Structures are given as C-alpha cells and as structure tokens.
Biopython code that builds the backbone (N, CA, C, O; Angstrom):
import numpy as np
from Bio.PDB.StructureBuilder import StructureBuilder

atoms = [
    (1, "VAL", "N", (19.314, 28.888, -35.928)),
    (1, "VAL", "CA", (17.893, 29.021, -35.630)),
    (1, "VAL", "C", (17.737, 29.164, -34.125)),
    (1, "VAL", "O", (18.309, 28.403, -33.345)),
    (2, "TYR", "N", (16.962, 30.138, -33.744)),
    (2, "TYR", "CA", (16.702, 30.324, -32.323)),
    (2, "TYR", "C", (15.828, 29.193, -31.803)),
    (2, "TYR", "O", (15.044, 28.609, -32.551)),
    (3, "ALA", "N", (15.966, 28.890, -30.534)),
    (3, "ALA", "CA", (15.252, 27.765, -29.914)),
    (3, "ALA", "C", (13.818, 28.164, -29.571)),
    (3, "ALA", "O", (13.444, 28.199, -28.399)),
    (4, "ASP", "N", (13.037, 28.456, -30.569)),
    (4, "ASP", "CA", (11.626, 28.777, -30.394)),
    (4, "ASP", "C", (10.856, 27.541, -30.834)),
    (4, "ASP", "O", (10.963, 27.143, -31.993)),
    (5, "PRO", "N", (10.090, 26.927, -29.956)),
    (5, "PRO", "CA", (9.446, 25.666, -30.302)),
    (5, "PRO", "C", (8.424, 25.811, -31.430)),
    (5, "PRO", "O", (7.771, 26.844, -31.580)),
    (6, "LEU", "N", (8.312, 24.754, -32.204)),
    (6, "LEU", "CA", (7.295, 24.705, -33.243)),
    (6, "LEU", "C", (5.946, 24.371, -32.612)),
    (6, "LEU", "O", (5.869, 23.702, -31.581)),
    (7, "ARG", "N", (4.894, 24.853, -33.254)),
    (7, "ARG", "CA", (3.538, 24.543, -32.810)),
    (7, "ARG", "C", (2.839, 23.796, -33.932)),
    (7, "ARG", "O", (2.857, 24.238, -35.081)),
    (8, "ILE", "N", (2.227, 22.673, -33.609)),
    (8, "ILE", "CA", (1.528, 21.875, -34.608)),
    (8, "ILE", "C", (0.066, 21.754, -34.185)),
    (8, "ILE", "O", (-0.251, 21.239, -33.113)),
    (9, "ARG", "N", (-0.811, 22.243, -35.057)),
    (9, "ARG", "CA", (-2.249, 22.159, -34.805)),
    (9, "ARG", "C", (-2.949, 21.713, -36.076)),
    (9, "ARG", "O", (-2.787, 22.313, -37.138)),
    (10, "LYS", "N", (-3.726, 20.655, -35.947)),
    (10, "LYS", "CA", (-4.501, 20.125, -37.080)),
    (10, "LYS", "C", (-3.625, 19.883, -38.303)),
    (10, "LYS", "O", (-4.037, 20.149, -39.432)),
    (11, "GLY", "N", (-2.425, 19.383, -38.076)),
    (11, "GLY", "CA", (-1.509, 19.058, -39.165)),
    (11, "GLY", "C", (-0.769, 20.241, -39.759)),
    (11, "GLY", "O", (-0.040, 20.071, -40.736)),
    (12, "VAL", "N", (-0.930, 21.433, -39.205)),
    (12, "VAL", "CA", (-0.251, 22.626, -39.701)),
    (12, "VAL", "C", (0.866, 22.984, -38.730)),
    (12, "VAL", "O", (0.638, 23.126, -37.528)),
    (13, "VAL", "N", (2.083, 23.129, -39.267)),
    (13, "VAL", "CA", (3.244, 23.477, -38.453)),
    (13, "VAL", "C", (3.439, 24.986, -38.520)),
    (13, "VAL", "O", (3.449, 25.574, -39.602)),
    (14, "LYS", "N", (3.594, 25.605, -37.357)),
    (14, "LYS", "CA", (3.833, 27.048, -37.292)),
    (14, "LYS", "C", (5.031, 27.317, -36.397)),
    (14, "LYS", "O", (5.258, 26.615, -35.412)),
    (15, "GLY", "N", (5.778, 28.325, -36.747)),
    (15, "GLY", "CA", (6.926, 28.728, -35.958)),
    (15, "GLY", "C", (7.887, 29.526, -36.810)),
    (15, "GLY", "O", (7.775, 29.531, -38.036)),
    (16, "PRO", "N", (8.833, 30.203, -36.174)),
    (16, "PRO", "CA", (9.788, 31.007, -36.928)),
    (16, "PRO", "C", (10.850, 30.146, -37.607)),
    (16, "PRO", "O", (11.129, 29.021, -37.194)),
    (17, "TYR", "N", (11.424, 30.708, -38.649)),
    (17, "TYR", "CA", (12.573, 30.104, -39.344)),
    (17, "TYR", "C", (12.255, 28.745, -39.962)),
    (17, "TYR", "O", (13.125, 27.878, -40.042)),
    (18, "LEU", "N", (11.014, 28.560, -40.397)),
    (18, "LEU", "CA", (10.633, 27.263, -40.945)),
    (18, "LEU", "C", (11.417, 26.914, -42.207)),
    (18, "LEU", "O", (11.665, 25.736, -42.465)),
    (19, "ASP", "N", (11.812, 27.908, -42.997)),
    (19, "ASP", "CA", (12.588, 27.589, -44.193)),
    (19, "ASP", "C", (13.928, 26.964, -43.817)),
    (19, "ASP", "O", (14.355, 25.994, -44.443)),
    (20, "ASN", "N", (14.590, 27.509, -42.804)),
    (20, "ASN", "CA", (15.873, 26.941, -42.362)),
    (20, "ASN", "C", (15.675, 25.594, -41.692)),
    (20, "ASN", "O", (16.433, 24.655, -41.941)),
    (21, "ARG", "N", (14.677, 25.496, -40.857)),
    (21, "ARG", "CA", (14.419, 24.227, -40.165)),
    (21, "ARG", "C", (14.062, 23.119, -41.145)),
    (21, "ARG", "O", (14.532, 21.991, -41.004)),
    (22, "ALA", "N", (13.238, 23.430, -42.131)),
    (22, "ALA", "CA", (12.868, 22.427, -43.132)),
    (22, "ALA", "C", (14.071, 22.049, -43.986)),
    (22, "ALA", "O", (14.208, 20.892, -44.384)),
    (23, "GLY", "N", (14.942, 23.009, -44.269)),
    (23, "GLY", "CA", (16.148, 22.714, -45.035)),
    (23, "GLY", "C", (17.080, 21.767, -44.300)),
    (23, "GLY", "O", (17.647, 20.857, -44.905)),
    (24, "VAL", "N", (17.242, 21.973, -43.013)),
    (24, "VAL", "CA", (18.073, 21.066, -42.204)),
    (24, "VAL", "C", (17.430, 19.684, -42.153)),
    (24, "VAL", "O", (18.121, 18.676, -42.300)),
    (25, "TRP", "N", (16.122, 19.628, -41.948)),
    (25, "TRP", "CA", (15.410, 18.341, -41.925)),
    (25, "TRP", "C", (15.604, 17.622, -43.256)),
    (25, "TRP", "O", (15.865, 16.419, -43.279)),
    (26, "ASN", "N", (15.479, 18.348, -44.360)),
    (26, "ASN", "CA", (15.643, 17.752, -45.680)),
    (26, "ASN", "C", (17.064, 17.204, -45.864)),
    (26, "ASN", "O", (17.242, 16.120, -46.420)),
    (27, "GLY", "N", (18.066, 17.942, -45.403)),
    (27, "GLY", "CA", (19.445, 17.478, -45.503)),
    (27, "GLY", "C", (19.706, 16.230, -44.670)),
    (27, "GLY", "O", (20.370, 15.299, -45.126)),
    (28, "VAL", "N", (19.188, 16.215, -43.464)),
    (28, "VAL", "CA", (19.366, 15.054, -42.586)),
    (28, "VAL", "C", (18.677, 13.830, -43.172)),
    (28, "VAL", "O", (19.242, 12.737, -43.163)),
    (29, "ARG", "N", (17.466, 14.003, -43.679)),
    (29, "ARG", "CA", (16.751, 12.869, -44.298)),
    (29, "ARG", "C", (17.497, 12.355, -45.528)),
    (29, "ARG", "O", (17.521, 11.151, -45.783)),
    (30, "THR", "N", (18.098, 13.252, -46.279)),
    (30, "THR", "CA", (18.884, 12.846, -47.445)),
    (30, "THR", "C", (20.061, 11.983, -47.012)),
    (30, "THR", "O", (20.339, 10.958, -47.634)),
    (31, "LEU", "N", (20.756, 12.391, -45.947)),
    (31, "LEU", "CA", (21.872, 11.594, -45.438)),
    (31, "LEU", "C", (21.421, 10.228, -44.941)),
    (31, "LEU", "O", (22.147, 9.244, -45.086)),
    (32, "GLU", "N", (20.238, 10.160, -44.360)),
    (32, "GLU", "CA", (19.716, 8.887, -43.864)),
    (32, "GLU", "C", (19.351, 7.938, -44.994)),
    (32, "GLU", "O", (19.464, 6.721, -44.842)),
    (33, "ARG", "N", (18.918, 8.474, -46.115)),
    (33, "ARG", "CA", (18.345, 7.642, -47.171)),
    (33, "ARG", "C", (19.273, 7.373, -48.352)),
    (33, "ARG", "O", (19.029, 6.437, -49.112)),
    (34, "CYS", "N", (20.319, 8.155, -48.526)),
    (34, "CYS", "CA", (21.152, 8.056, -49.733)),
    (34, "CYS", "C", (22.582, 7.687, -49.393)),
    (34, "CYS", "O", (23.105, 8.071, -48.346)),
    (35, "ARG", "N", (23.207, 6.940, -50.287)),
    (35, "ARG", "CA", (24.623, 6.624, -50.163)),
    (35, "ARG", "C", (25.413, 7.571, -51.038)),
    (35, "ARG", "O", (24.880, 8.133, -51.995)),
    (36, "ASP", "N", (26.661, 7.748, -50.720)),
    (36, "ASP", "CA", (27.575, 8.551, -51.530)),
    (36, "ASP", "C", (26.999, 9.934, -51.833)),
    (36, "ASP", "O", (26.887, 10.343, -52.988)),
    (37, "VAL", "N", (26.642, 10.629, -50.778)),
    (37, "VAL", "CA", (26.046, 11.957, -50.935)),
    (37, "VAL", "C", (26.722, 12.938, -49.985)),
    (37, "VAL", "O", (27.123, 12.571, -48.881)),
    (38, "ALA", "N", (26.843, 14.159, -50.412)),
    (38, "ALA", "CA", (27.360, 15.230, -49.554)),
    (38, "ALA", "C", (26.236, 16.237, -49.350)),
    (38, "ALA", "O", (25.500, 16.558, -50.283)),
    (39, "VAL", "N", (26.111, 16.725, -48.139)),
    (39, "VAL", "CA", (25.114, 17.746, -47.824)),
    (39, "VAL", "C", (25.844, 18.950, -47.266)),
    (39, "VAL", "O", (26.609, 18.830, -46.309)),
    (40, "LEU", "N", (25.612, 20.103, -47.855)),
    (40, "LEU", "CA", (26.203, 21.345, -47.377)),
    (40, "LEU", "C", (25.096, 22.329, -47.044)),
    (40, "LEU", "O", (24.077, 22.398, -47.731)),
    (41, "PHE", "N", (25.307, 23.075, -46.000)),
    (41, "PHE", "CA", (24.404, 24.155, -45.638)),
    (41, "PHE", "C", (25.157, 25.456, -45.855)),
    (41, "PHE", "O", (26.304, 25.593, -45.431)),
    (42, "THR", "N", (24.512, 26.414, -46.518)),
    (42, "THR", "CA", (25.179, 27.675, -46.837)),
    (42, "THR", "C", (24.369, 28.854, -46.299)),
    (42, "THR", "O", (23.232, 28.704, -45.852)),
    (43, "VAL", "N", (24.979, 30.001, -46.358)),
    (43, "VAL", "CA", (24.320, 31.247, -45.965)),
    (43, "VAL", "C", (24.380, 32.219, -47.133)),
    (43, "VAL", "O", (25.123, 32.007, -48.092)),
    (44, "GLY", "N", (23.606, 33.272, -47.047)),
    (44, "GLY", "CA", (23.683, 34.334, -48.025)),
    (44, "GLY", "C", (22.824, 34.151, -49.255)),
    (44, "GLY", "O", (22.994, 34.883, -50.231)),
    (45, "GLU", "N", (21.903, 33.195, -49.242)),
    (45, "GLU", "CA", (21.107, 32.969, -50.445)),
    (45, "GLU", "C", (20.178, 34.146, -50.753)),
    (45, "GLU", "O", (19.755, 34.324, -51.895)),
    (46, "GLU", "N", (19.865, 34.938, -49.746)),
    (46, "GLU", "CA", (18.994, 36.093, -49.990)),
    (46, "GLU", "C", (19.754, 37.289, -50.550)),
    (46, "GLU", "O", (19.147, 38.186, -51.134)),
    (47, "HIS", "N", (21.059, 37.313, -50.381)),
    (47, "HIS", "CA", (21.817, 38.466, -50.845)),
    (47, "HIS", "C", (23.208, 38.054, -51.298)),
    (47, "HIS", "O", (24.128, 37.910, -50.494)),
    (48, "GLY", "N", (23.336, 37.871, -52.593)),
    (48, "GLY", "CA", (24.642, 37.657, -53.187)),
    (48, "GLY", "C", (24.978, 36.243, -53.609)),
    (48, "GLY", "O", (25.804, 36.062, -54.504)),
    (49, "LEU", "N", (24.384, 35.247, -53.015)),
    (49, "LEU", "CA", (24.621, 33.841, -53.356)),
    (49, "LEU", "C", (26.057, 33.393, -53.149)),
    (49, "LEU", "O", (26.451, 32.354, -53.679)),
    (50, "ARG", "N", (26.835, 34.128, -52.413)),
    (50, "ARG", "CA", (28.251, 33.795, -52.202)),
    (50, "ARG", "C", (28.420, 32.427, -51.541)),
    (50, "ARG", "O", (29.313, 31.667, -51.918)),
    (51, "GLY", "N", (27.586, 32.110, -50.574)),
    (51, "GLY", "CA", (27.711, 30.827, -49.880)),
    (51, "GLY", "C", (27.577, 29.642, -50.812)),
    (51, "GLY", "O", (28.338, 28.679, -50.710)),
    (52, "GLY", "N", (26.615, 29.703, -51.720)),
    (52, "GLY", "CA", (26.431, 28.623, -52.682)),
    (52, "GLY", "C", (27.606, 28.486, -53.629)),
    (52, "GLY", "O", (28.002, 27.372, -53.975)),
    (53, "TYR", "N", (28.162, 29.601, -54.047)),
    (53, "TYR", "CA", (29.317, 29.583, -54.944)),
    (53, "TYR", "C", (30.521, 28.938, -54.264)),
    (53, "TYR", "O", (31.187, 28.087, -54.854)),
    (54, "VAL", "N", (30.797, 29.337, -53.039)),
    (54, "VAL", "CA", (31.937, 28.788, -52.296)),
    (54, "VAL", "C", (31.746, 27.290, -52.069)),
    (54, "VAL", "O", (32.691, 26.515, -52.214)),
    (55, "ALA", "N", (30.530, 26.884, -51.715)),
    (55, "ALA", "CA", (30.252, 25.460, -51.473)),
    (55, "ALA", "C", (30.427, 24.646, -52.750)),
    (55, "ALA", "O", (31.035, 23.576, -52.722)),
    (56, "ALA", "N", (29.904, 25.137, -53.862)),
    (56, "ALA", "CA", (30.025, 24.412, -55.131)),
    (56, "ALA", "C", (31.488, 24.272, -55.543)),
    (56, "ALA", "O", (31.911, 23.214, -56.007)),
    (57, "ARG", "N", (32.242, 25.327, -55.372)),
    (57, "ARG", "CA", (33.666, 25.271, -55.735)),
    (57, "ARG", "C", (34.414, 24.267, -54.859)),
    (57, "ARG", "O", (35.235, 23.500, -55.362)),
    (58, "LEU", "N", (34.138, 24.265, -53.562)),
    (58, "LEU", "CA", (34.763, 23.308, -52.654)),
    (58, "LEU", "C", (34.431, 21.872, -53.055)),
    (58, "LEU", "O", (35.321, 21.026, -53.128)),
    (59, "LEU", "N", (33.159, 21.598, -53.313)),
    (59, "LEU", "CA", (32.762, 20.243, -53.705)),
    (59, "LEU", "C", (33.445, 19.813, -54.995)),
    (59, "LEU", "O", (33.850, 18.658, -55.125)),
    (60, "TRP", "N", (33.576, 20.723, -55.943)),
    (60, "TRP", "CA", (34.208, 20.414, -57.223)),
    (60, "TRP", "C", (35.712, 20.182, -57.068)),
    (60, "TRP", "O", (36.244, 19.172, -57.527)),
    (61, "GLU", "N", (36.387, 21.126, -56.418)),
    (61, "GLU", "CA", (37.847, 21.060, -56.352)),
    (61, "GLU", "C", (38.362, 20.017, -55.368)),
    (61, "GLU", "O", (39.360, 19.351, -55.646)),
    (62, "GLU", "N", (37.714, 19.866, -54.244)),
    (62, "GLU", "CA", (38.207, 18.959, -53.206)),
    (62, "GLU", "C", (37.697, 17.528, -53.344)),
    (62, "GLU", "O", (38.393, 16.583, -52.973)),
    (63, "PHE", "N", (36.490, 17.363, -53.873)),
    (63, "PHE", "CA", (35.879, 16.035, -53.895)),
    (63, "PHE", "C", (35.472, 15.561, -55.282)),
    (63, "PHE", "O", (35.032, 14.422, -55.439)),
    (64, "GLY", "N", (35.610, 16.413, -56.286)),
    (64, "GLY", "CA", (35.268, 16.015, -57.650)),
    (64, "GLY", "C", (33.780, 15.840, -57.881)),
    (64, "GLY", "O", (33.384, 15.171, -58.835)),
    (65, "ILE", "N", (32.969, 16.407, -57.057)),
    (65, "ILE", "CA", (31.516, 16.294, -57.218)),
    (65, "ILE", "C", (31.081, 17.254, -58.317)),
    (65, "ILE", "O", (31.348, 18.455, -58.259)),
    (66, "ARG", "N", (30.401, 16.697, -59.326)),
    (66, "ARG", "CA", (30.026, 17.501, -60.487)),
    (66, "ARG", "C", (28.527, 17.712, -60.629)),
    (66, "ARG", "O", (28.092, 18.481, -61.487)),
    (67, "ARG", "N", (27.736, 17.048, -59.810)),
    (67, "ARG", "CA", (26.278, 17.204, -59.879)),
    (67, "ARG", "C", (25.747, 17.616, -58.526)),
    (67, "ARG", "O", (26.274, 17.215, -57.488)),
    (68, "ALA", "N", (24.699, 18.421, -58.544)),
    (68, "ALA", "CA", (24.142, 18.911, -57.283)),
    (68, "ALA", "C", (22.626, 19.016, -57.385)),
    (68, "ALA", "O", (22.062, 19.245, -58.455)),
    (69, "LEU", "N", (22.006, 18.844, -56.263)),
    (69, "LEU", "CA", (20.582, 19.126, -56.111)),
    (69, "LEU", "C", (20.490, 20.228, -55.068)),
    (69, "LEU", "O", (20.906, 20.048, -53.924)),
    (70, "ILE", "N", (19.951, 21.353, -55.462)),
    (70, "ILE", "CA", (19.837, 22.482, -54.548)),
    (70, "ILE", "C", (18.433, 22.479, -53.967)),
    (70, "ILE", "O", (17.441, 22.479, -54.696)),
    (71, "SER", "N", (18.370, 22.476, -52.670)),
    (71, "SER", "CA", (17.080, 22.444, -51.980)),
    (71, "SER", "C", (16.937, 23.734, -51.183)),
    (71, "SER", "O", (17.512, 23.884, -50.105)),
    (72, "ASP", "N", (16.172, 24.646, -51.724)),
    (72, "ASP", "CA", (15.902, 25.912, -51.043)),
    (72, "ASP", "C", (14.408, 25.947, -50.753)),
    (72, "ASP", "O", (13.590, 25.979, -51.672)),
    (73, "ILE", "N", (14.064, 25.940, -49.498)),
    (73, "ILE", "CA", (12.673, 25.839, -49.086)),
    (73, "ILE", "C", (11.988, 27.202, -49.177)),
    (73, "ILE", "O", (12.468, 28.186, -48.615)),
    (74, "THR", "N", (10.871, 27.248, -49.884)),
    (74, "THR", "CA", (10.037, 28.448, -49.952)),
    (74, "THR", "C", (8.599, 28.013, -49.739)),
    (74, "THR", "O", (8.151, 27.007, -50.290)),
    (75, "TRP", "N", (7.896, 28.767, -48.947)),
    (75, "TRP", "CA", (6.510, 28.428, -48.608)),
    (75, "TRP", "C", (5.528, 29.167, -49.502)),
    (75, "TRP", "O", (5.760, 30.318, -49.872)),
    (76, "ASP", "N", (4.441, 28.512, -49.845)),
    (76, "ASP", "CA", (3.330, 29.151, -50.522)),
    (76, "ASP", "C", (2.333, 29.530, -49.430)),
    (76, "ASP", "O", (1.681, 28.662, -48.849)),
    (77, "THR", "N", (2.220, 30.812, -49.155)),
    (77, "THR", "CA", (1.390, 31.289, -48.054)),
    (77, "THR", "C", (0.404, 32.347, -48.537)),
    (77, "THR", "O", (0.328, 32.632, -49.733)),
    (78, "VAL", "N", (-0.329, 32.911, -47.632)),
    (78, "VAL", "CA", (-1.240, 33.997, -47.947)),
    (78, "VAL", "C", (-0.473, 35.178, -48.540)),
    (78, "VAL", "O", (-0.990, 35.876, -49.412)),
    (79, "TYR", "N", (0.753, 35.406, -48.074)),
    (79, "TYR", "CA", (1.528, 36.568, -48.496)),
    (79, "TYR", "C", (2.562, 36.281, -49.576)),
    (79, "TYR", "O", (2.954, 37.190, -50.308)),
    (80, "ILE", "N", (3.005, 35.044, -49.688)),
    (80, "ILE", "CA", (4.027, 34.657, -50.666)),
    (80, "ILE", "C", (3.447, 33.556, -51.543)),
    (80, "ILE", "O", (3.012, 32.516, -51.048)),
    (81, "HIS", "N", (3.445, 33.797, -52.865)),
    (81, "HIS", "CA", (2.899, 32.810, -53.793)),
    (81, "HIS", "C", (3.988, 32.270, -54.702)),
    (81, "HIS", "O", (4.779, 33.031, -55.259)),
    (82, "ILE", "N", (4.022, 30.962, -54.847)),
    (82, "ILE", "CA", (5.005, 30.297, -55.688)),
    (82, "ILE", "C", (4.687, 30.605, -57.152)),
    (82, "ILE", "O", (3.523, 30.626, -57.554)),
    (83, "GLY", "N", (5.721, 30.841, -57.929)),
    (83, "GLY", "CA", (5.557, 31.049, -59.366)),
    (83, "GLY", "C", (5.513, 32.487, -59.734)),
    (83, "GLY", "O", (5.379, 32.818, -60.912)),
]
sb = StructureBuilder()
sb.init_structure("model")
sb.init_model(0)
sb.init_chain("A")
sb.init_seg("    ")
for serial, (resi, resn, name, xyz) in enumerate(atoms, 1):
    if name == "N":
        sb.init_residue(resn, " ", resi, " ")
    sb.init_atom(name, np.array(xyz, "f"), 0.0, 1.0, " ", f" {name:<3s}", serial, name[0])
structure = sb.get_structure()
C-alpha cells in the first residue's frame, strides 16, 4: 500500500487501498485477540486466486491447519453494491 494518508471526516474514512488496509487491520486485530491462530496475506484474489491456493496448501501441509476463515474486504458504495 502506498503511503497516502487516510482522511477521516464525520466518522467516514476515505483514502486509497482501503480494502487492503482494512484487511491488514483485520489480520492484526485477529492476532491480538485470538490464540492458536495463523494469519496469511495473499495476492492475486482478483485474478486467478493462486495466492489463496498456495497459502491454503502451505497451512495444510506444513502446519496441519484444516479450518480457515477468509476475510476479503469489499465495500458497499455508490458504485459497488453487495449481493
């Protein structure tokens, strides 16, 4: 993520790369709050999903982790609607 500062006005956060920034924040908070957890950050989710596949295989083969929670941040905005 480029070092472009976030702007917060009236409780609304604005800035570039918010999906990546929120994903990192979510991962860090998970590490702070949970025991026995692994957090991985991947790339390529928009094209091919290769990063997620490689990460899942690594967690399974190297650490025996069989369950996962995938956190992919998507915003509901004027231009993008959830669902």
